[in-house]
C-alpha positions as CSV (number, residue, x, y, z in Angstrom):
1,M,108.3,67.2,106.2
2,E,105.7,70.0,106.4
3,K,103.7,70.3,103.2
4,A,104.3,73.4,101.1
5,L,101.5,75.8,100.5
6,I,103.3,77.2,97.4
7,E,105.4,74.8,95.3
8,Y,106.9,75.9,92.0
9,N,109.3,73.6,90.1
10,Q,110.9,75.0,86.9
11,V,108.0,77.5,86.4
12,S,108.2,80.2,83.7
13,I,105.9,83.2,83.6
14,Y,105.3,85.3,80.5
15,Q,103.5,88.6,80.1
16,D,102.6,89.7,76.5
17,E,104.9,87.0,75.2
18,L,107.8,88.4,77.2
19,C,109.5,86.0,79.7
20,I,109.4,87.7,83.1
21,L,110.6,84.8,85.2
22,N,112.3,81.7,83.8
23,K,112.4,78.2,85.3
24,I,112.1,79.3,88.9
25,D,111.8,77.0,91.9
26,L,110.0,78.0,95.1
27,H,108.9,76.1,98.2
28,L,107.0,78.0,101.0
29,K,105.2,76.6,104.0
30,Q,102.7,77.6,106.6
31,G,103.8,80.3,109.1
32,E,106.8,81.4,107.0
33,F,107.5,85.1,106.1
34,A,109.1,85.7,102.8
35,Y,110.3,89.0,101.3
36,L,110.4,89.6,97.5
37,I,113.1,92.1,96.6
38,G,114.5,93.3,93.3
39,A,114.4,96.2,90.9
40,V,111.2,97.7,89.5
41,G,110.1,95.4,86.6
42,A,112.1,92.4,87.9
43,G,109.0,90.3,88.3
44,K,107.9,90.7,91.9
45,T,104.3,91.7,91.2
46,T,104.1,89.2,88.3
47,L,105.1,86.4,90.7
48,L,102.4,87.5,93.2
49,K,99.8,87.6,90.5
50,S,100.6,84.1,89.4
51,F,99.8,82.8,92.9
52,Y,96.2,83.8,92.7
53,A,95.9,83.0,88.9
54,E,95.7,86.5,87.7
55,L,98.6,85.6,85.4
56,N,99.1,82.2,84.0
57,I,102.3,80.2,84.3
58,A,103.6,79.1,80.9
59,E,105.5,76.0,81.8
60,G,106.7,73.9,84.7
61,K,104.8,72.5,87.7
62,G,103.2,74.9,90.1
63,T,100.7,74.3,92.9
64,V,99.2,76.8,95.3
65,L,97.1,75.3,98.2
66,D,97.1,72.0,96.3
67,L,95.6,73.5,93.2
68,P,97.6,73.1,89.9
69,I,98.2,76.7,88.7
70,L,99.4,75.6,85.2
71,K,96.1,73.9,84.4
72,I,93.8,75.5,86.9
73,K,90.1,75.3,85.9
74,R,88.1,78.6,85.9
75,K,85.7,77.2,88.5
76,Q,88.6,76.5,90.9
77,I,89.8,80.1,90.9
78,P,87.2,81.5,93.4
79,K,88.2,78.7,95.8
80,L,91.8,79.6,95.4
81,R,91.3,83.3,96.0
82,R,89.1,82.8,99.0
83,N,92.1,81.3,100.7
84,I,94.5,84.1,99.7
85,G,94.4,87.6,101.3
86,I,95.8,90.4,99.2
87,V,97.2,93.7,100.6
88,F,97.7,96.4,98.0
89,Q,100.0,99.4,98.2
90,D,97.1,101.8,97.2
91,F,94.6,100.4,99.8
92,R,91.6,100.1,97.3
93,L,89.1,100.8,100.0
94,L,85.6,101.9,99.0
95,T,85.7,105.6,99.9
96,D,82.0,106.1,100.1
97,R,81.5,103.4,102.8
98,S,82.5,103.1,106.4
99,V,85.2,100.6,107.5
100,Y,82.4,98.3,108.7
101,D,80.7,98.4,105.3
102,N,83.9,97.8,103.5
103,L,84.5,94.7,105.5
104,S,80.9,93.6,105.4
105,F,80.8,93.9,101.6
106,V,83.7,91.4,101.3
107,L,82.1,88.9,103.7
108,K,78.7,89.1,102.0
109,A,80.4,88.7,98.6
110,T,82.1,85.5,99.8
111,G,79.0,83.9,101.1
112,W,78.5,85.1,104.7
113,K,74.8,85.7,105.4
114,K,74.1,85.9,109.2
115,R,74.4,89.4,110.6
116,H,75.7,88.4,114.0
117,E,78.4,86.2,112.4
118,I,79.4,89.1,110.1
119,D,79.5,91.5,113.1
120,F,81.6,89.1,115.2
121,R,84.1,88.5,112.4
122,I,84.6,92.2,111.7
123,E,85.2,92.9,115.3
124,E,87.7,90.0,115.4
125,V,89.8,91.3,112.5
126,L,89.7,94.9,113.6
127,D,90.9,93.8,117.0
128,L,93.7,91.7,115.3
129,V,95.0,94.8,113.5
130,G,94.6,97.2,116.5
131,M,91.7,99.0,115.0
132,S,88.8,98.1,117.3
133,H,86.1,100.7,117.5
134,K,87.1,102.2,114.1
135,G,84.3,100.5,112.2
136,Y,82.2,103.6,111.9
137,K,85.0,105.7,110.4
138,F,85.3,106.4,106.6
139,P,88.6,105.8,104.9
140,Y,89.2,109.6,104.4
141,E,89.0,110.0,108.2
142,L,91.9,107.6,108.7
143,S,95.7,108.1,108.3
144,G,97.6,106.1,105.7
145,G,98.8,103.7,108.3
146,E,95.3,103.2,109.7
147,Q,93.9,102.6,106.2
148,Q,96.6,99.9,105.6
149,R,95.6,98.2,108.8
150,I,92.1,98.1,107.5
151,V,93.3,96.6,104.3
152,I,95.1,93.9,106.3
153,A,91.9,93.3,108.3
154,R,90.0,92.9,105.0
155,A,92.6,90.4,103.8
156,M,92.2,88.4,107.0
157,L,88.4,88.2,106.9
158,N,88.2,84.6,105.5
159,S,91.1,83.3,107.6
160,P,93.3,82.8,104.5
161,A,96.2,80.4,104.4
162,I,98.3,82.9,102.5
163,I,98.7,86.7,102.7
164,L,100.3,88.5,99.7
165,A,101.4,92.0,100.4
166,D,102.5,94.0,97.4
167,E,104.6,97.0,98.5
168,P,102.3,97.5,101.5
169,T,104.5,100.2,103.0
170,G,105.1,102.1,99.7
171,N,102.8,105.0,100.6
172,L,103.8,105.2,104.3
173,D,106.5,106.9,106.3
174,L,109.2,104.7,107.7
175,E,107.9,104.4,111.2
176,T,104.3,103.7,110.1
177,G,105.6,101.2,107.6
178,R,107.6,99.5,110.4
179,N,104.4,99.0,112.3
180,I,102.7,97.4,109.3
181,V,105.6,95.0,108.7
182,E,105.6,94.1,112.4
183,L,101.9,93.4,112.2
184,L,102.4,91.2,109.1
185,H,105.1,89.2,111.0
186,Q,102.6,88.7,113.9
187,I,100.1,87.3,111.4
188,A,102.8,84.9,110.1
189,E,103.5,83.8,113.7
190,R,99.9,82.7,113.9
191,G,100.4,80.3,111.1
192,T,99.7,82.2,107.9
193,L,102.2,82.2,105.1
194,V,103.0,85.9,104.4
195,I,104.8,87.0,101.2
196,M,105.7,90.7,101.0
197,S,107.3,92.6,98.1
198,T,109.4,95.6,99.1
199,H,112.0,98.1,98.0
200,N,112.8,99.1,101.6
201,L,115.6,96.8,102.8
202,N,115.5,98.5,106.3
203,Y,112.4,96.4,107.0
204,V,114.1,93.2,105.7
205,Y,117.0,93.8,108.1
206,E,114.8,94.8,111.1
207,Y,112.3,91.9,110.8
208,P,114.2,88.9,109.3
209,G,112.5,86.4,107.1
210,I,113.2,84.4,103.9
211,V,114.7,86.7,101.3
212,L,113.9,86.0,97.6
213,R,115.5,88.2,94.9
214,C,114.0,88.7,91.5
215,S,116.8,89.5,89.0
216,D,117.6,88.7,85.4
217,R,114.4,86.6,85.1
218,Q,115.6,84.4,88.0
219,L,114.2,84.0,91.5
220,L,117.0,83.3,94.0
221,D,116.9,82.5,97.7
222,V,119.5,85.0,99.0
223,T,118.6,84.7,102.7
224,Q,121.9,83.5,104.0
225,D,124.0,85.8,101.9
226,F,121.8,88.8,102.7
227,Y,122.0,88.6,106.5
228,E,125.7,87.5,106.5
229,S,126.7,90.5,104.4
230,K,124.8,92.7,106.9
231,E,126.7,91.2,109.8
232,N,130.1,91.7,108.1
233,N,129.5,95.4,107.4
C-alpha cells in the first residue's frame, strides 16, 4: 500500500479555544488531487494551515511528510515547509520586483546560491506553468491569471511533495480559473499531492478529484455521493 503523505487520525483543531474541526480522519497520497469544499468558516483554511504547522492540532495523531504535527519541534518546521508549496488567493507577489526577482528571492531564502542553478530552475518552473519569457515582467504588468500562474511557479520552486491551494481561483473569472485548475491537475499527474479549497463546484465537476467536505466541525469524504448526485441530475 502506498504511503500517505498526510495522515490524520482522530485529529482535532482549535482556534482561540474554539473547536473548528473535531476528531477528523484523513489519508492522502502522492499524485492525488483533493478538493476541500464547505461554507465560509467551516474549517477549510484552518485545515490547510495545520498541514504546514501554522496552526497546531490539539489532539489525535497527525503526520505530514512523516513529521508528527502534534508534537513537531520548532527546528523541524522549516524542513516541513520547504516540502510544501502554497498558492494563495491574493497572490502575495512582491510588487516592486520582477517575476524573476520574486522567484530568485524564494530560492535564495531556501539555500540556493549558484546563479546558473537559480536561472535554470526559474526557467523550468516558468515553462511548467506556461509563462516562459515572462521573467522580466512586473506583477502589475500581468493579468490576474498570469499572476496566479507565477504564484504556482513560486510554489513549485523547491519541487515540493505537496501543493496547498487556498481558493486559488477566487479572484479570477470562470475561464481563467478553469485554466488554473487544469494546471494544478497537471501538476498532480506529475506526482505531487495537490489539495485545493474552493467554493466553485463547477471546477469540481469539470476536473474530478477526491472531494472532502468541511461541515459541522467534521471532515467527510463525499466523493462518491458528490459525483453520483451529479450523474442523477
